[in-house]
Biotite code that builds the C-alpha atoms (Angstrom):
import biotite.structure as struc

atoms = struc.array([
    struc.Atom([20.187, -13.369, 17.776], chain_id="A", res_id=1, res_name="MET", atom_name="CA", element="C"),
    struc.Atom([21.157, -15.155, 14.586], chain_id="A", res_id=2, res_name="THR", atom_name="CA", element="C"),
    struc.Atom([22.796, -13.444, 11.621], chain_id="A", res_id=3, res_name="GLU", atom_name="CA", element="C"),
    struc.Atom([19.588, -13.916, 9.610], chain_id="A", res_id=4, res_name="ALA", atom_name="CA", element="C"),
    struc.Atom([17.485, -12.279, 12.347], chain_id="A", res_id=5, res_name="GLU", atom_name="CA", element="C"),
    struc.Atom([19.949, -9.386, 12.528], chain_id="A", res_id=6, res_name="ARG", atom_name="CA", element="C"),
    struc.Atom([19.750, -8.893, 8.770], chain_id="A", res_id=7, res_name="ARG", atom_name="CA", element="C"),
    struc.Atom([15.944, -8.911, 8.770], chain_id="A", res_id=8, res_name="ILE", atom_name="CA", element="C"),
    struc.Atom([15.786, -6.372, 11.613], chain_id="A", res_id=9, res_name="ILE", atom_name="CA", element="C"),
    struc.Atom([18.373, -4.177, 9.891], chain_id="A", res_id=10, res_name="ALA", atom_name="CA", element="C"),
    struc.Atom([16.429, -4.370, 6.619], chain_id="A", res_id=11, res_name="ALA", atom_name="CA", element="C"),
    struc.Atom([13.251, -3.307, 8.430], chain_id="A", res_id=12, res_name="GLN", atom_name="CA", element="C"),
    struc.Atom([15.102, -0.323, 9.831], chain_id="A", res_id=13, res_name="GLY", atom_name="CA", element="C"),
    struc.Atom([16.430, 0.657, 6.427], chain_id="A", res_id=14, res_name="TYR", atom_name="CA", element="C"),
    struc.Atom([12.917, 0.478, 4.940], chain_id="A", res_id=15, res_name="VAL", atom_name="CA", element="C"),
    struc.Atom([11.605, 2.757, 7.683], chain_id="A", res_id=16, res_name="GLU", atom_name="CA", element="C"),
    struc.Atom([14.306, 5.256, 6.708], chain_id="A", res_id=17, res_name="LEU", atom_name="CA", element="C"),
    struc.Atom([13.484, 4.931, 2.996], chain_id="A", res_id=18, res_name="GLY", atom_name="CA", element="C"),
    struc.Atom([16.859, 3.314, 2.285], chain_id="A", res_id=19, res_name="LEU", atom_name="CA", element="C"),
    struc.Atom([15.574, 0.579, -0.001], chain_id="A", res_id=20, res_name="TYR", atom_name="CA", element="C"),
    struc.Atom([18.861, -0.412, -1.640], chain_id="A", res_id=21, res_name="GLU", atom_name="CA", element="C"),
    struc.Atom([20.459, -0.895, 1.764], chain_id="A", res_id=22, res_name="GLU", atom_name="CA", element="C"),
    struc.Atom([17.477, -2.975, 2.900], chain_id="A", res_id=23, res_name="ALA", atom_name="CA", element="C"),
    struc.Atom([17.776, -5.216, -0.149], chain_id="A", res_id=24, res_name="CYS", atom_name="CA", element="C"),
    struc.Atom([21.516, -5.566, 0.447], chain_id="A", res_id=25, res_name="ALA", atom_name="CA", element="C"),
    struc.Atom([20.781, -6.861, 3.962], chain_id="A", res_id=26, res_name="GLU", atom_name="CA", element="C"),
    struc.Atom([18.284, -9.426, 2.663], chain_id="A", res_id=27, res_name="LEU", atom_name="CA", element="C"),
    struc.Atom([20.255, -10.571, -0.358], chain_id="A", res_id=28, res_name="SER", atom_name="CA", element="C"),
    struc.Atom([22.590, -13.022, 1.452], chain_id="A", res_id=29, res_name="PRO", atom_name="CA", element="C"),
    struc.Atom([19.732, -14.769, 3.264], chain_id="A", res_id=30, res_name="LEU", atom_name="CA", element="C"),
    struc.Atom([19.126, -18.414, 2.336], chain_id="A", res_id=31, res_name="PRO", atom_name="CA", element="C"),
    struc.Atom([16.423, -18.897, -0.316], chain_id="A", res_id=32, res_name="ARG", atom_name="CA", element="C"),
    struc.Atom([13.950, -20.463, 2.144], chain_id="A", res_id=33, res_name="GLU", atom_name="CA", element="C"),
    struc.Atom([13.997, -17.322, 4.290], chain_id="A", res_id=34, res_name="LEU", atom_name="CA", element="C"),
    struc.Atom([12.901, -15.226, 1.319], chain_id="A", res_id=35, res_name="HIS", atom_name="CA", element="C"),
    struc.Atom([9.544, -17.032, 1.531], chain_id="A", res_id=36, res_name="ASP", atom_name="CA", element="C"),
    struc.Atom([8.916, -15.793, 5.079], chain_id="A", res_id=37, res_name="ARG", atom_name="CA", element="C"),
    struc.Atom([6.101, -13.259, 5.341], chain_id="A", res_id=38, res_name="VAL", atom_name="CA", element="C"),
    struc.Atom([8.252, -10.610, 7.024], chain_id="A", res_id=39, res_name="ASP", atom_name="CA", element="C"),
    struc.Atom([10.964, -10.902, 4.359], chain_id="A", res_id=40, res_name="VAL", atom_name="CA", element="C"),
    struc.Atom([8.350, -10.801, 1.578], chain_id="A", res_id=41, res_name="ILE", atom_name="CA", element="C"),
    struc.Atom([6.882, -7.632, 3.103], chain_id="A", res_id=42, res_name="GLU", atom_name="CA", element="C"),
    struc.Atom([10.274, -5.926, 3.359], chain_id="A", res_id=43, res_name="ILE", atom_name="CA", element="C"),
    struc.Atom([11.195, -6.901, -0.190], chain_id="A", res_id=44, res_name="THR", atom_name="CA", element="C"),
    struc.Atom([7.797, -5.730, -1.423], chain_id="A", res_id=45, res_name="LEU", atom_name="CA", element="C"),
    struc.Atom([8.268, -2.322, 0.215], chain_id="A", res_id=46, res_name="LEU", atom_name="CA", element="C"),
    struc.Atom([11.734, -2.070, -1.356], chain_id="A", res_id=47, res_name="CYS", atom_name="CA", element="C"),
    struc.Atom([10.316, -2.781, -4.800], chain_id="A", res_id=48, res_name="LEU", atom_name="CA", element="C"),
    struc.Atom([7.537, -0.254, -4.275], chain_id="A", res_id=49, res_name="MET", atom_name="CA", element="C"),
    struc.Atom([10.069, 2.301, -3.061], chain_id="A", res_id=50, res_name="GLY", atom_name="CA", element="C"),
    struc.Atom([11.959, 1.757, -6.302], chain_id="A", res_id=51, res_name="GLY", atom_name="CA", element="C"),
    struc.Atom([8.753, 2.081, -8.376], chain_id="A", res_id=52, res_name="HIS", atom_name="CA", element="C"),
    struc.Atom([9.189, -1.470, -9.615], chain_id="A", res_id=53, res_name="ARG", atom_name="CA", element="C"),
    struc.Atom([5.425, -1.956, -9.710], chain_id="A", res_id=54, res_name="TRP", atom_name="CA", element="C"),
    struc.Atom([5.145, -5.202, -11.710], chain_id="A", res_id=55, res_name="ALA", atom_name="CA", element="C"),
    struc.Atom([7.657, -7.014, -9.508], chain_id="A", res_id=56, res_name="GLU", atom_name="CA", element="C"),
    struc.Atom([6.041, -5.586, -6.384], chain_id="A", res_id=57, res_name="ALA", atom_name="CA", element="C"),
    struc.Atom([2.617, -6.724, -7.596], chain_id="A", res_id=58, res_name="LEU", atom_name="CA", element="C"),
    struc.Atom([3.892, -10.292, -7.949], chain_id="A", res_id=59, res_name="ALA", atom_name="CA", element="C"),
    struc.Atom([5.117, -10.258, -4.337], chain_id="A", res_id=60, res_name="LEU", atom_name="CA", element="C"),
    struc.Atom([1.933, -8.589, -3.059], chain_id="A", res_id=61, res_name="ALA", atom_name="CA", element="C"),
    struc.Atom([-0.088, -11.313, -4.768], chain_id="A", res_id=62, res_name="THR", atom_name="CA", element="C"),
    struc.Atom([2.095, -13.929, -3.073], chain_id="A", res_id=63, res_name="LYS", atom_name="CA", element="C"),
    struc.Atom([1.520, -12.190, 0.258], chain_id="A", res_id=64, res_name="LEU", atom_name="CA", element="C"),
    struc.Atom([-2.265, -12.265, -0.287], chain_id="A", res_id=65, res_name="CYS", atom_name="CA", element="C"),
    struc.Atom([-2.078, -16.002, -0.993], chain_id="A", res_id=66, res_name="ALA", atom_name="CA", element="C"),
    struc.Atom([0.046, -16.695, 2.104], chain_id="A", res_id=67, res_name="GLN", atom_name="CA", element="C"),
    struc.Atom([-2.012, -14.484, 4.426], chain_id="A", res_id=68, res_name="GLU", atom_name="CA", element="C"),
    struc.Atom([-5.500, -14.142, 2.948], chain_id="A", res_id=69, res_name="PRO", atom_name="CA", element="C"),
    struc.Atom([-6.985, -12.701, 6.146], chain_id="A", res_id=70, res_name="ALA", atom_name="CA", element="C"),
    struc.Atom([-4.377, -9.929, 6.455], chain_id="A", res_id=71, res_name="GLU", atom_name="CA", element="C"),
    struc.Atom([-5.079, -6.569, 4.788], chain_id="A", res_id=72, res_name="PRO", atom_name="CA", element="C"),
    struc.Atom([-1.510, -5.513, 3.942], chain_id="A", res_id=73, res_name="GLY", atom_name="CA", element="C"),
    struc.Atom([-1.019, -7.617, 0.843], chain_id="A", res_id=74, res_name="GLY", atom_name="CA", element="C"),
    struc.Atom([-4.295, -6.401, -0.654], chain_id="A", res_id=75, res_name="TYR", atom_name="CA", element="C"),
    struc.Atom([-3.506, -2.744, 0.019], chain_id="A", res_id=76, res_name="ILE", atom_name="CA", element="C"),
    struc.Atom([-0.095, -3.118, -1.606], chain_id="A", res_id=77, res_name="HIS", atom_name="CA", element="C"),
    struc.Atom([-1.398, -5.172, -4.551], chain_id="A", res_id=78, res_name="ALA", atom_name="CA", element="C"),
    struc.Atom([-4.090, -2.583, -5.260], chain_id="A", res_id=79, res_name="ALA", atom_name="CA", element="C"),
    struc.Atom([-1.591, 0.266, -5.061], chain_id="A", res_id=80, res_name="PHE", atom_name="CA", element="C"),
    struc.Atom([0.737, -1.496, -7.504], chain_id="A", res_id=81, res_name="CYS", atom_name="CA", element="C"),
    struc.Atom([-2.143, -2.101, -9.912], chain_id="A", res_id=82, res_name="LEU", atom_name="CA", element="C"),
    struc.Atom([-3.116, 1.567, -9.684], chain_id="A", res_id=83, res_name="HIS", atom_name="CA", element="C"),
    struc.Atom([0.460, 2.654, -10.382], chain_id="A", res_id=84, res_name="GLU", atom_name="CA", element="C"),
    struc.Atom([0.474, 0.325, -13.391], chain_id="A", res_id=85, res_name="LEU", atom_name="CA", element="C"),
    struc.Atom([-2.599, 2.138, -14.737], chain_id="A", res_id=86, res_name="GLY", atom_name="CA", element="C"),
    struc.Atom([-4.928, -0.722, -13.807], chain_id="A", res_id=87, res_name="ARG", atom_name="CA", element="C"),
    struc.Atom([-7.109, 1.228, -11.386], chain_id="A", res_id=88, res_name="THR", atom_name="CA", element="C"),
    struc.Atom([-10.321, -0.753, -11.972], chain_id="A", res_id=89, res_name="MET", atom_name="CA", element="C"),
    struc.Atom([-8.430, -3.905, -10.989], chain_id="A", res_id=90, res_name="GLU", atom_name="CA", element="C"),
    struc.Atom([-7.124, -2.092, -7.900], chain_id="A", res_id=91, res_name="ALA", atom_name="CA", element="C"),
    struc.Atom([-10.697, -1.338, -6.818], chain_id="A", res_id=92, res_name="VAL", atom_name="CA", element="C"),
    struc.Atom([-11.616, -4.977, -7.445], chain_id="A", res_id=93, res_name="ASP", atom_name="CA", element="C"),
    struc.Atom([-8.714, -6.276, -5.335], chain_id="A", res_id=94, res_name="VAL", atom_name="CA", element="C"),
    struc.Atom([-9.685, -4.076, -2.397], chain_id="A", res_id=95, res_name="LEU", atom_name="CA", element="C"),
    struc.Atom([-13.374, -4.913, -2.790], chain_id="A", res_id=96, res_name="SER", atom_name="CA", element="C"),
    struc.Atom([-12.627, -8.647, -2.659], chain_id="A", res_id=97, res_name="ARG", atom_name="CA", element="C"),
    struc.Atom([-10.151, -8.383, 0.211], chain_id="A", res_id=98, res_name="GLY", atom_name="CA", element="C"),
    struc.Atom([-10.731, -9.554, 3.768], chain_id="A", res_id=99, res_name="PRO", atom_name="CA", element="C"),
    struc.Atom([-13.203, -7.834, 6.092], chain_id="A", res_id=100, res_name="VAL", atom_name="CA", element="C"),
    struc.Atom([-10.240, -6.582, 8.130], chain_id="A", res_id=101, res_name="THR", atom_name="CA", element="C"),
    struc.Atom([-9.489, -4.102, 5.329], chain_id="A", res_id=102, res_name="LEU", atom_name="CA", element="C"),
    struc.Atom([-12.504, -2.076, 6.398], chain_id="A", res_id=103, res_name="ARG", atom_name="CA", element="C"),
    struc.Atom([-10.818, -1.344, 9.730], chain_id="A", res_id=104, res_name="THR", atom_name="CA", element="C"),
    struc.Atom([-7.962, 0.479, 8.001], chain_id="A", res_id=105, res_name="LYS", atom_name="CA", element="C"),
    struc.Atom([-8.212, 4.190, 7.129], chain_id="A", res_id=106, res_name="PRO", atom_name="CA", element="C"),
    struc.Atom([-5.844, 3.593, 4.192], chain_id="A", res_id=107, res_name="VAL", atom_name="CA", element="C"),
    struc.Atom([-8.459, 1.282, 2.624], chain_id="A", res_id=108, res_name="TYR", atom_name="CA", element="C"),
    struc.Atom([-10.975, 4.143, 2.491], chain_id="A", res_id=109, res_name="TYR", atom_name="CA", element="C"),
    struc.Atom([-8.361, 6.671, 1.443], chain_id="A", res_id=110, res_name="TYR", atom_name="CA", element="C"),
    struc.Atom([-7.064, 4.535, -1.418], chain_id="A", res_id=111, res_name="ASN", atom_name="CA", element="C"),
    struc.Atom([-10.588, 3.666, -2.551], chain_id="A", res_id=112, res_name="MET", atom_name="CA", element="C"),
    struc.Atom([-11.295, 7.406, -2.566], chain_id="A", res_id=113, res_name="GLY", atom_name="CA", element="C"),
    struc.Atom([-8.227, 8.037, -4.715], chain_id="A", res_id=114, res_name="CYS", atom_name="CA", element="C"),
    struc.Atom([-8.999, 5.212, -7.118], chain_id="A", res_id=115, res_name="TYR", atom_name="CA", element="C"),
    struc.Atom([-12.619, 6.289, -7.576], chain_id="A", res_id=116, res_name="HIS", atom_name="CA", element="C"),
    struc.Atom([-11.469, 9.885, -8.138], chain_id="A", res_id=117, res_name="ALA", atom_name="CA", element="C"),
    struc.Atom([-9.147, 8.696, -10.915], chain_id="A", res_id=118, res_name="ARG", atom_name="CA", element="C"),
    struc.Atom([-12.021, 6.726, -12.409], chain_id="A", res_id=119, res_name="LEU", atom_name="CA", element="C"),
    struc.Atom([-14.206, 9.865, -12.405], chain_id="A", res_id=120, res_name="GLY", atom_name="CA", element="C"),
    struc.Atom([-16.582, 8.518, -9.754], chain_id="A", res_id=121, res_name="GLN", atom_name="CA", element="C"),
    struc.Atom([-16.575, 11.680, -7.661], chain_id="A", res_id=122, res_name="ILE", atom_name="CA", element="C"),
    struc.Atom([-19.492, 10.910, -5.317], chain_id="A", res_id=123, res_name="ASP", atom_name="CA", element="C"),
    struc.Atom([-18.050, 7.514, -4.396], chain_id="A", res_id=124, res_name="LYS", atom_name="CA", element="C"),
    struc.Atom([-14.630, 9.050, -4.004], chain_id="A", res_id=125, res_name="SER", atom_name="CA", element="C"),
    struc.Atom([-15.856, 11.726, -1.601], chain_id="A", res_id=126, res_name="LEU", atom_name="CA", element="C"),
    struc.Atom([-17.772, 9.195, 0.481], chain_id="A", res_id=127, res_name="ALA", atom_name="CA", element="C"),
    struc.Atom([-14.673, 7.034, 0.874], chain_id="A", res_id=128, res_name="TYR", atom_name="CA", element="C"),
    struc.Atom([-12.474, 10.025, 1.646], chain_id="A", res_id=129, res_name="LEU", atom_name="CA", element="C"),
    struc.Atom([-14.881, 11.366, 4.232], chain_id="A", res_id=130, res_name="GLU", atom_name="CA", element="C"),
    struc.Atom([-14.771, 8.007, 6.013], chain_id="A", res_id=131, res_name="ARG", atom_name="CA", element="C"),
    struc.Atom([-10.971, 7.933, 5.812], chain_id="A", res_id=132, res_name="ALA", atom_name="CA", element="C"),
    struc.Atom([-10.736, 11.422, 7.329], chain_id="A", res_id=133, res_name="PHE", atom_name="CA", element="C"),
    struc.Atom([-13.108, 10.431, 10.150], chain_id="A", res_id=134, res_name="GLU", atom_name="CA", element="C"),
    struc.Atom([-10.884, 7.475, 10.974], chain_id="A", res_id=135, res_name="MET", atom_name="CA", element="C"),
    struc.Atom([-7.566, 9.320, 10.613], chain_id="A", res_id=136, res_name="ASP", atom_name="CA", element="C"),
    struc.Atom([-7.532, 13.093, 10.435], chain_id="A", res_id=137, res_name="GLY", atom_name="CA", element="C"),
    struc.Atom([-3.856, 13.075, 9.360], chain_id="A", res_id=138, res_name="GLU", atom_name="CA", element="C"),
    struc.Atom([-4.970, 11.834, 5.953], chain_id="A", res_id=139, res_name="LEU", atom_name="CA", element="C"),
    struc.Atom([-6.472, 15.280, 5.272], chain_id="A", res_id=140, res_name="ARG", atom_name="CA", element="C"),
    struc.Atom([-2.946, 16.680, 5.052], chain_id="A", res_id=141, res_name="LEU", atom_name="CA", element="C"),
    struc.Atom([-1.859, 13.962, 2.658], chain_id="A", res_id=142, res_name="HIS", atom_name="CA", element="C"),
    struc.Atom([-4.939, 14.544, 0.493], chain_id="A", res_id=143, res_name="ALA", atom_name="CA", element="C"),
    struc.Atom([-3.992, 18.191, -0.031], chain_id="A", res_id=144, res_name="LYS", atom_name="CA", element="C"),
    struc.Atom([-0.987, 17.177, -2.122], chain_id="A", res_id=145, res_name="LYS", atom_name="CA", element="C"),
    struc.Atom([-2.182, 13.861, -3.573], chain_id="A", res_id=146, res_name="ASP", atom_name="CA", element="C"),
    struc.Atom([-2.217, 14.124, -7.376], chain_id="A", res_id=147, res_name="ARG", atom_name="CA", element="C"),
    struc.Atom([-4.903, 11.450, -7.606], chain_id="A", res_id=148, res_name="ASP", atom_name="CA", element="C"),
    struc.Atom([-7.284, 13.916, -5.972], chain_id="A", res_id=149, res_name="LEU", atom_name="CA", element="C"),
    struc.Atom([-6.584, 16.931, -8.198], chain_id="A", res_id=150, res_name="ASP", atom_name="CA", element="C"),
    struc.Atom([-9.968, 16.533, -9.917], chain_id="A", res_id=151, res_name="CYS", atom_name="CA", element="C"),
    struc.Atom([-11.851, 17.258, -6.695], chain_id="A", res_id=152, res_name="LEU", atom_name="CA", element="C"),
    struc.Atom([-9.872, 19.980, -4.939], chain_id="A", res_id=153, res_name="ARG", atom_name="CA", element="C"),
    struc.Atom([-12.934, 22.212, -4.367], chain_id="A", res_id=154, res_name="ALA", atom_name="CA", element="C"),
    struc.Atom([-14.962, 19.374, -2.881], chain_id="A", res_id=155, res_name="GLN", atom_name="CA", element="C"),
    struc.Atom([-12.065, 18.407, -0.596], chain_id="A", res_id=156, res_name="LEU", atom_name="CA", element="C"),
    struc.Atom([-11.843, 21.949, 0.702], chain_id="A", res_id=157, res_name="GLU", atom_name="CA", element="C"),
    struc.Atom([-15.502, 21.662, 1.689], chain_id="A", res_id=158, res_name="ALA", atom_name="CA", element="C"),
    struc.Atom([-14.732, 18.418, 3.553], chain_id="A", res_id=159, res_name="LEU", atom_name="CA", element="C"),
    struc.Atom([-11.869, 20.123, 5.375], chain_id="A", res_id=160, res_name="HIS", atom_name="CA", element="C"),
    struc.Atom([-14.063, 22.975, 6.600], chain_id="A", res_id=161, res_name="ALA", atom_name="CA", element="C"),
])
């Protein structure tokens, strides 16, 4: 295993533990060309998101979408960054224009539900959330404390029943 490979694996581990500064410290000494690798971009993106550095994270998520247009991850992250920047309509647009593979991910439906809730589109929101819960029941627990869904607490309780 090379030193670069070791650093990338260590950075992935730090991200999984929520230790974003440590992850960035592992990646920092890597040669510039390695910072353009998809796995390094993803790790760096997660570090930026963990630090609530939404504009910088959005730039990397956009780069990820360009490098891997058929992969859903970049679109999910780009939309989330846009939402956190108060650009929720754009977040919906990014997910709507993303690859078909997005529709296989429960997080796509969950995030669309959250974004539509924030936009006041309650019926759309509930439809997306219902689909997300069908695909991944664990998301019900997350929804109970998600501030984006505060406007439809009563309706969510009905979905949970």
